N, C-alpha and C positions, 0 to 999 in steps of 0.2 A: 537565509538561515531560519529555521522554524522557531517559533516561540512557544512550542508545546512544552509543557513543564513535565518532568519525569514523575513517575509514580512516587507517592510519599512512602517513606520507610519509617516505621515507628521503632523506638527502642524496645528491647525485650521481646521482640517478635522475631521468629525465624526470618532470615534474609529472604527477600522476594524469590518466589519460584521454587523454594526448597521444599515446601510443604507439598506433599503428594497424597493423592486420594487412592486408597487401596480398597479393592473389593474382593474379598476372599483371597488375599494374597496375590492378586493380579492387578497390575497397574491399569488404571482406566484413563483413556485419552480424553482430555478436557478442552484443549485448544489447538488451533493450527496457525498460531501467530508466525512461526518461522516461514511457512508456506506463503502467507499473505505478504509478509515483509519482502520476501524474494519476488513475488509477482509484482509488487509495487515498485520494484527496482531499488530498494533501500538496503545498504549494506549494514552488517553488524557494527562495523567501525563508525559509520555515520550516526546510528542510534546511540551508541556509547558516547560519542562526542557531543551530540545534542543534549543528552541527559547527564553528562558528566559522571558516567558509570564506567566500570571495567567491562571489557567484552565478555568476560566469563559470567558477570552478573546478567548481562543481556541474554546470553546462551541459556542460563538457568531459567530465566523468565519464559523463554521460548520452548522449553521442554513441554511436549504434549501432555505430560502428566502434572505440570505445575498447577497447583490450586491457587490461582491469582485472585486478589480482592477485585471487587467491582471497580474501585478507583484506579487500579492498575490497568484493567482492561479498558477503561475509558481513556486513560492516557495513551495506550496503544492505538485505540480507535482514532483519536485526534491526530496522533503522529502519522499514522498511515492513511488517513483520509478515507476510511471505508466504514460501512455500516457495522455496528457492533457484532451482529449475528455472524459476520464473515470470519470473525476471530474465534468463534466457538465451534465445537464439533457437534453436530447434530446426531445424537445417538438413535433418533427415531427413524432415520432414513433420509432420503434426499430432500432438498429444499422444496418448499411449495412453489407452484409456478409463479404466483405474483412476486415472491421473494427472489427467485431465481431471475425473473425478468428485470427486477429493479437492479440487482447486482450486475447483469449484463449491460443495462443502460448506463450505470455509473461508469463501467469500463469503457464503454463507447464514448461517453462524454469526455473522460480523461484523455482519450486518443484525439478527439476532435480539438480539444483545448490545446494539447500539445502541438497539433498540426498548425493550428492558428498562431501560436507563439513563435514557432520556428520558421514559418513561411515568410519569404521576402517578396514573392510575386504578387502584384496587385489583384490579378485575376483569380489566382488561387486563394488569396485571402478573402476575396468577396464570396467565392463559392463555399469556403469553410465556414464563413460567418453565417451564410444562409442555412447551411447544414446545421450549425450550432443552434440557430434560432428555431429551426424546425423541431430539433430534438427537445429543446425547452418547451416548445408549444405542446408536445406529446406529454412530457413530465416536468412541470414548472420547478419542482424542487431540485432539479439538476443545475439551476442557474449559477450557483455558487461553487460548483465542482472545479477543482484545480487541475493542472496538468500532471502527467506521470512524473514521479521524482527522477531527477538527473543524478546519476552516480558517477563517481570519479572513474569507475572502470569502463563506463559506457562512453564517456567523453573521448571523442576521436580527434587527437591533435595533429594527425597527418594532414598534408594538403590533399585536397580532392583530386582524384584521378581525372584527366581530361583525355577523352578519346578523339583523335582526329583522323579523318580519312586521308589517305595518301593523295597527293596532288594529282597524280596520274590516274586516279580512280574513275 
């Protein structure tokens, strides 16, 4: 269970995510929190449960036009374990090559850590650990990156299928 605290809500302030930026009567997209949350494998229900909020409140915060406070964006960033810029919409165009490469390296590291945590075979664990060390050598700040979030929907409780060749094969 994550210890990430929810965004603070202050009295007499419109509820989180209900403020919208309008430019000449047209909604302006400010964030892409919903896409990042889905990519990270975290459900609305999980976020609501961790922050002790209603799912509707989380949906409002995720609205692309929601004008969130910096503290709220930081809470999302900590919860989803992504760089802050991934939660924001870049109106100037695509990400710069260094920023894009960093985001790709973070996703790669999350996959490596997940593989390491799920692997039970010693040879595979050794190779995964070697790969992890090589990635950290390239980008040392990736050392503390955690695994992909496990969601209730992705947990497979079925017994694994075992394929056997017929004896007369």
